[in-house]
N, C-alpha and C positions, 0 to 999 in steps of 0.2 A: 502493502500501500504504499500511496506517494509521502504520506505525513510522515509514516514512520522513517523512510526512507532519509526524506530530509531533514529529519531530526536527528539521526543519527549522521549524516555528512556534516551537521551543525559540530557534532560533538565531534567531531573530527578533525575543525580549521581552526583557522585563526582570521583574524581580520586582514591579515597581509594575503592569504590565498587566492583572495579572491582579482587582486591584482595581474596573477600570471595563468596563463592559458595552458600551461604544459608543468606538469611539476615535476621532481628529479625522481626518480624508483624510490632513494629513501627516504623522503619527505610522503611520497603515500604511502607507504608501508607505516610510518611513524602514525598520520592519521588514521590509517585502517583501526590500527592497535588502539587509539586512543577512541575510537567509535567504539570496540569491541568493548571497552566500561565503563560506556558512558548509562546512565541511570537517566529513562526519561520516564517523567513526570506527567501524565494523563486526566486532564480535572473534566470530568462529565457532566454537565446541566442536570443532567435525570435520566441516572441510571437505568430508571423502574420502565423507559420507555422500551419496545422489545428489540426495536433496531438497533439500537445501541449492544446489548448483551449478545443479539444472536449472530450479528454481523459484524459490524463495524469494533468492536471489542478484540473480536479473537482476530481479524485481519491485522488490525495496528501492533498488536501483541505480537505476532507471529513474525513483522516484519520488522520489529526492533530487536527479537531475539534471534532472529536470519540474521543480522547484523553483528551479533554478539553484542547487542547492549539489554538492559535491565529493563522490564517494564515496573512501575505502579501507579495506582489511580487511586482513586477518592471522588468520592458523588455530592452533588449540590443540594440536592433533592430539590431543585426547582428554587434556591434562595440564592441571588446575587451574596447578600453578603455572606453565606456561608461559605461560597465558592472562592468568594475573595481568600477568606481566612484559610480555604485549601489548599491555594497558591502557596501561599505562604509555610505552610506543614509541608507542602509539596515541595520546596526550596530546602527547608531543613530537613528532609528526610536522603537527603541529597542529589533531589535529579538535577541533572546539568544543563536536563531542555524539558521545554511545556509543551505540549498540547492543550490545547485546551476550545472546549465545544460550551460557548460562551450563553449563559444565562441570561443575564444581560453584557451588551458588551462594556456601553456607557459607565454602567455602575461598576466594574471592574477595570475599569482604565488604570486608576493609581498600582494596581495590586497589579495587575500586565507591566505599568511603566518603570515600577520597582526590580520586579524580575531582570526588566532589557537593561533595570542601571545595575542592578548586578551581573550580566556578563550572562545570563540564561536566557539562549532562544528562546523564541515563543511561535507557537504555530497555531493562528487561529483556524478551528478544523471546521467548516460546514455553519459556522457562527461568527458574521462580521464583528473584529476588535478596533474600531480607526485609531490604528498606531500604526503610525509610517514603518517602525521596525517590526511590526509584528507581521509575519508572513502568511496570509490571506489563503487558506486552499478551503475548494468546496466543488459542487455539482454544476454543470451548467443547467442552473434553477431556468431559465428565460427557457430553455429549448424541453426540458420536462412539462411546464407551463404550456408552450404547443403542443406538445403532446398529447398531455391532458384534455386540452381544447377540442383538438384533432379527433378524439377518438368521445368525448361528450357529443360531437355536432352528427360523428357517423353513426350511434346508436339515437341520437334525439335533435334530426335534424334544422327542425322547428320545436318555436315556443318559447317560454319566457325561463329566462336563467337566471338565479341568484348566482352570486360571486361572492364566497365569504373570503375576505382578504388574507387573516388571520394572523399574529401577533403584531401589536405594531415596536415590537420592541425588538423582532426580526427582518433582518434583512432579506432572507430569504423568502419572506412572504410579498417582498415591493418585485422581487426580481421574479417569482414564478409567476405573477398577476400582468408584467410587461410581457412575458412570453406570447 
């Protein structure tokens, strides 16, 4: 999974590595060794949702472990306040990189900024965190919205439709609607 691979890459590099197109073999080996010992903390917004436990967590965990990293996680149980505390907790457990499925990307910005300031890379997974230093990985939500609309029109080509937008704190709701 892309998020796990990117985080392991972040664990194995430093800021200077981005300035060179190629690395010497010794540097590549050193980066791989660093990534192999990387502890990746995953902060779930609400682990009770079937999708996270059934598909996303196993894929992320497998990618991290395939790279030689260690997976640790916690669950915010739909509370942005809890998630902010959880991010600090993951770092205190030794997380060297974070994957965050944000409950409320705005509310946890101070905790994310603190992690980034401490040198811990942050990947915002599927939920936008508006911090220019947090990498954002998501799906083609506009494409998903288009596919959903096409399928609805195939099944019910005429009539009146109600569009339920979704949570105002979830940028994905806007992206889906745009599709």
